[in-house]
C-alpha positions in Angstrom: 6.2 18.0 -13.8 3.2 15.8 -14.5 2.5 12.9 -12.2 0.0 10.1 -12.8 -1.4 8.1 -9.9 -3.3 4.9 -10.6 -5.9 3.9 -8.1 -6.3 7.6 -7.2 -9.8 7.1 -5.9 -8.7 4.5 -3.4 -7.8 5.1 0.2 -4.0 5.6 -0.1 -4.1 6.8 -3.7 -6.4 9.7 -2.8 -4.4 10.5 0.3 -1.2 10.9 -1.7 -2.9 12.8 -4.5 -4.3 15.4 -2.0 -0.8 15.8 -0.5 0.5 16.7 -4.0 -1.9 19.6 -4.2 0.6 21.7 -2.2 3.4 21.0 -4.8 4.2 22.6 -8.1 3.0 19.7 -10.2 0.2 18.7 -12.5 -1.8 15.5 -11.7 -3.3 12.9 -13.9 -5.5 10.9 -11.6 -6.6 7.5 -12.9 -9.6 5.7 -11.5 -11.7 2.7 -12.5 -15.2 2.7 -11.0 -15.2 4.7 -7.8 -15.0 8.4 -8.7 -12.4 10.8 -7.3 -13.4 12.9 -4.2 -14.6 16.5 -4.6 -11.5 18.1 -3.3 -9.4 16.5 -6.0 -12.0 17.2 -8.8 -12.2 20.9 -7.9 -8.4 21.4 -8.1 -7.1 23.1 -11.3 -4.0 20.9 -11.0 -6.0 17.7 -11.6 -7.2 15.9 -14.7 -9.3 12.8 -14.1 -9.1 9.8 -16.4 -11.4 6.8 -16.2 -9.3 3.8 -17.2 -9.4 0.0 -17.2 -6.1 -1.7 -16.8 -7.4 -4.8 -18.6 -7.8 -2.5 -21.7 -4.5 -1.0 -22.5 -6.0 1.4 -25.0 -7.7 3.3 -22.2 -4.3 4.2 -20.7 -2.9 6.2 -23.6 -4.8 9.5 -23.0 -4.1 9.3 -19.3 -0.3 8.9 -19.8 0.2 11.5 -22.5 2.8 14.0 -21.3 3.3 12.2 -18.0 6.8 12.3 -16.4 6.2 9.9 -13.4 3.6 7.2 -12.7 2.9 6.1 -9.1 1.0 2.8 -9.1 -1.5 1.9 -6.4 -4.3 0.3 -8.4 -5.3 -3.2 -7.4 -8.2 -5.3 -6.1 -8.3 -5.9 -2.4 -10.9 -6.9 0.2 -12.5 -9.5 -2.1 -13.0 -13.2 -1.6 -10.8 -15.9 -3.3 -7.9 -13.5 -4.1 -5.8 -16.5 -5.4 -8.1 -16.5 -8.4 -7.9 -12.9 -9.4 -4.6 -11.5 -8.1 -2.4 -13.2 -10.8 -4.5 -11.3 -13.3 -5.2 -8.0 -11.5 -1.6 -7.7 -10.2 0.6 -9.3 -12.7 -1.1 -9.0 -16.1 -2.6 -5.6 -15.5 0.8 -4.4 -14.4 2.3 -5.6 -17.7 -0.3 -3.6 -19.5 0.6 -0.5 -17.6 4.4 -0.9 -18.2 3.8 -1.3 -21.9 1.6 1.8 -22.0 4.3 3.8 -20.1 7.0 2.7 -22.5 4.8 3.8 -25.5 4.2 7.2 -23.9 7.8 7.8 -22.9 7.2 8.0 -19.2 10.5 8.8 -17.4 9.9 7.3 -14.0 7.8 4.5 -12.5 7.0 4.1 -8.8 5.5 0.8 -7.6 3.9 0.9 -4.1 4.8 -2.5 -2.5 5.4 -3.9 1.0 8.3 -5.7 2.8 6.4 -9.1 2.8 7.8 -9.7 -0.7 11.1 -10.8 0.9 9.3 -13.3 3.1 9.5 -13.1 6.9 11.8 -10.4 8.3 12.4 -8.8 11.7 14.1 -5.8 13.3 17.2 -8.0 13.8 17.0 -9.4 10.2 15.3 -6.7 8.1 14.3 -6.7 4.5 17.2 -5.1 2.5 15.8 -4.8 -1.0 16.2 -8.3 -2.4 14.0 -9.7 -5.2 14.7 -13.4 -4.4 12.5 -13.7 -1.4 10.0 -16.5 -0.7 6.7 -15.0 0.4 3.9 -17.4 1.3 0.8 -15.4 0.6 -0.7 -14.8 -2.8 -0.8 -11.0 -2.2 3.0 -11.0 -1.5 3.8 -13.5 -4.3 2.1 -11.5 -7.0 3.5 -8.2 -5.8 7.0 -9.7 -5.9 6.3 -10.6 -9.5 5.4 -7.0 -10.2 8.6 -5.9 -8.6 10.6 -8.2 -10.8 8.7 -7.0 -13.9 9.4 -3.4 -13.0 13.2 -3.9 -12.5 13.4 -5.6 -15.8 12.5 -2.3 -17.4 15.4 -0.2 -16.1 16.6 0.5 -19.6 13.2 2.2 -20.4 12.6 4.4 -17.4 13.9 5.0 -13.8 12.4 2.3 -11.6 11.5 2.8 -8.0 9.9 0.4 -5.5 8.5 1.8 -2.3 8.0 -1.0 0.2 5.7 0.5 2.8 5.1 -0.6 6.3 1.6 -0.5 7.9 0.2 3.0 7.5 -1.7 4.3 10.5 -3.8 7.3 11.2 -7.4 8.5 11.0 -9.3 7.6 7.8 -7.0 4.8 6.9 -9.3 1.9 6.1 -7.6 -0.8 8.2 -7.3 1.5 11.2 -10.9 2.6 11.0 -12.0 -1.1 10.7 -10.0 -2.0 13.8 -11.5 0.8 15.7 -15.1 -0.2 14.7 -14.5 -3.9 15.5 -13.0 -3.1 18.9 -15.8 -0.6 19.7 -18.3 -3.4 19.2 -16.2 -6.0 21.2 -15.6 -8.2 18.2 -12.0 -7.4 17.4 -9.8 -10.5 17.6 -6.2 -11.3 16.8 -4.0 -14.4 16.9 -1.8 -15.2 19.9 1.6 -15.5 18.2 3.6 -12.2 18.5 4.1 -10.7 15.0 6.7 -8.0 14.3 5.4 -5.1 12.1 6.9 -2.0 10.7 4.7 1.1 10.9 4.7 4.5 9.3 2.3 7.4 10.0 0.2 8.7 7.1 2.0 12.0 7.2 5.4 10.5 6.9 4.2 8.1 4.3 3.0 11.0 2.1 6.3 12.9 2.6 8.4 9.9 1.7 6.2 9.0 -1.3 6.3 12.5 -2.7 10.0 12.4 -2.8 10.0 9.2 -4.9 8.6 11.4 -7.6 10.2 14.8 -6.8 13.8 13.7 -6.0 15.6 13.3 -9.4 18.2 11.0 -7.9 15.7 8.5 -6.3 16.0 5.0 -7.7 15.8 1.3 -6.7 14.1 -0.2 -3.7 13.2 1.8 -0.6 11.6 0.6 2.7 9.2 3.2 4.0 8.9 2.9 7.8 9.5 4.6 11.1 12.0 3.9 13.9 9.7 1.9 16.2 10.1 -1.8 16.9 6.9 -3.4 18.0 4.6 -6.3 17.5 1.1 -6.1 15.9 -0.4 -7.2 19.2 1.4 -4.3 21.1 0.3 -1.8 18.5 -3.4 -2.7 18.4 -3.6 -3.0 22.2 -2.2 0.5 22.6 -4.5 1.8 19.8 -7.6 0.4 21.5 -6.4 1.9 24.8 -6.1 5.3 23.1 -9.6 5.0 21.5 -11.1 3.8 24.8 -12.4 0.6 23.1 -12.0 -3.0 24.1 -8.6 -4.7 23.9 -8.7 -7.3 21.1 -9.5 -10.9 22.0 -6.6 -13.3 21.7 -7.9 -16.1 19.4 -6.6 -19.4 18.2 -5.6 -19.4 14.5 -8.5 -21.7 13.5 -11.0 -19.1 14.8 -9.4 -16.3 12.9 -9.3 -18.3 9.6 -12.9 -19.3 10.1 -14.0 -15.7 10.6 -12.1 -14.8 7.4 -13.8 -17.6 5.5 -17.3 -16.4 6.5 -16.4 -12.8 5.4 -15.1 -14.1 2.1 -18.3 -16.1 1.4 -20.4 -13.1 2.2 -18.3 -11.0 -0.1 -18.7 -13.5 -2.9 -22.4 -13.8 -2.3 -23.2 -10.1 -2.1 -20.5 -8.5 -4.1 -19.5 -6.4 -1.1 -16.0 -5.9 0.2 -14.5 -8.4 2.6 -12.5 -6.7 5.4 -10.7 -9.9 6.1 -9.7 -12.9 3.8 -7.8 -16.0 4.6 -4.8 -14.7 2.5 -4.9 -11.5 4.6 -4.6 -13.7 7.7 -1.7 -15.7 6.1 0.2 -12.5 5.2 -0.7 -11.0 8.6 1.0 -13.9 10.4 4.3 -13.0 8.7 6.6 -10.6 10.6 8.0 -7.8 8.5 10.5 -5.0 9.0 12.6 -3.1 6.5 16.0 -1.4 6.5 15.1 2.3 6.1 18.6 3.6 5.6 18.1 4.4 1.9 14.8 6.1 2.7 16.5 8.4 5.2 19.4 9.2 2.9 17.3 9.9 -0.2 13.7 10.6 0.7 13.0 11.5 4.3 15.9 12.3 6.6 13.7 13.3 9.5 10.4 11.7 10.6 7.5 13.7 11.9 6.5 10.8 14.1 9.6 8.5 14.9 7.3 5.9 16.5 3.6 5.2 16.7 3.7 6.4 20.4 4.4 9.9 19.1 1.9 9.5 16.3 -0.9 8.1 18.4 -2.5 11.6 18.3 -3.2 11.1 14.6 -5.4 8.0 15.3 
């Protein structure tokens, strides 16, 4: 089997690609500007392809002979996402789907998140619907991608993996949280927000099965068994790290901090660890029904809740 991963130089793309090195597969790893890490480049299972999703012609060599595509690529951590996400998410995804069809790809896996159904909770979880009403641009454009993918079920097997918040060492958001809390500048809003979590080990195990299980199809929610708020999780994480518990801030203060980070990103061309749309999506509780994940992809979790998985932080 030959598996292509877009955004393979990114945080999650490279994590999953490395986990595939232990499997009997060939990897076509697609990157844009940031190069692949040395471990991936040194593997004889890997072929690297520099592509530009805005230029469909660059995709053809990368998708030749590919059975499955797993799509991570996207632009994050940049100011004014409402201006670029309709292009980098929706239009670029159309280009990828067209290239897959031309190259007779058999299976397409879109990495998504439960926010596309709007606000959900452990008592009212996301169930795999496509008619949700998300409020953030990130979630709105990702839902458009989900719809575009499912419209292509006559061309290839379509899979959507809606992943909860992935935690563990070397996960960008977790490392940023640790750094901010270490320097006493970690803040969070006051309103309790339900979140669904998944350890990076269980994330990789589930995601590999979306490609390796021949019967996998449709929408899966990738998450553990824990039920907790964002506030509870970051408080416990900081306690484990020995750093300061996050300040509880009014919403206006969090949005103001995000605005300053966006302006700095736009001025310098650097990444913005926080944007106003991130804050908006962060305020939305999310939790998914994982019954299909457990039946088709991952019957047993290595870390059923973050309390067992805290050692990976």
